[in-house]
C-alpha positions in Angstrom: -107.4 155.3 45.6 -105.6 154.5 42.5 -102.0 152.4 42.8 -100.2 149.8 42.0 -100.6 147.3 44.1 -99.0 144.0 44.1 -101.3 142.2 45.4 -104.2 142.1 47.6 -101.9 143.1 50.9 -100.5 145.2 50.2 -104.1 146.9 48.6 -105.7 145.1 52.1 -102.9 147.3 54.2 -103.1 151.3 51.9 -106.7 150.6 52.7 -105.6 150.2 56.2 -103.9 152.6 56.8 -106.0 155.6 55.3 -109.7 154.3 55.4 -109.0 152.0 58.9 -113.2 152.4 59.9 -115.0 152.5 56.6 -116.7 149.2 55.6 -115.3 146.2 53.9 -117.6 144.1 53.8 -121.5 142.8 54.9 -121.8 139.6 55.6 -125.9 139.0 55.1 -127.2 135.4 55.7 -130.7 135.1 53.7 -132.3 135.7 57.4 -130.7 138.6 58.3 -132.2 141.8 57.7 -128.7 143.4 58.6 -125.9 141.2 58.3 -122.3 141.5 59.9 -119.8 144.8 59.1 -116.6 144.6 58.5 -114.5 147.6 58.2 -110.5 147.7 56.7 -108.6 147.7 60.3 -110.2 145.2 60.7 -109.8 143.0 57.8 -106.5 143.6 57.7 -105.6 143.0 61.6 -107.3 139.9 61.1 -106.1 138.8 57.8 -102.7 139.7 59.6 -103.6 137.4 62.4 -104.6 134.5 60.4 -101.2 134.4 58.0 -99.5 134.8 61.2 -100.4 131.9 62.8 -100.5 129.8 58.7 -96.7 131.0 58.8 -95.8 128.9 62.0 -97.3 125.7 60.7 -96.0 126.0 57.1 -93.6 127.7 54.9 -93.2 129.5 51.6 -95.1 127.8 48.8 -96.8 125.0 51.3 -100.7 124.3 49.7 -103.3 124.9 52.1 -106.3 124.7 52.1 -109.1 126.5 53.9 -112.6 125.1 54.9 -114.9 127.4 56.6 -118.7 128.0 56.7 -119.7 131.3 54.3 -119.4 134.2 57.3 -116.5 136.1 58.8 -113.7 134.6 59.1 -113.6 132.9 55.4 -112.9 136.4 54.4 -110.3 137.6 57.2 -108.5 133.9 55.8 -109.2 134.9 52.0 -106.7 137.8 53.3 -104.5 135.7 55.1 -103.6 132.7 54.0 
């Protein structure tokens, strides 16, 4: 996949359209042999949900602090913020 993207959201949207079932992340803790899997489709859906929630509370340009434990919700939030 090639192209110029203005931000991570644009890249994620393209991945969701073209490769929704491709693995985007695998989160593995030191106690696990196999981690939690996350596809581009799942990542985009969760990021959009979090982004919409944040937009309902804050206006553009506001600073937001994300306090999350390591895991998939942290990944969703980074893309949704």
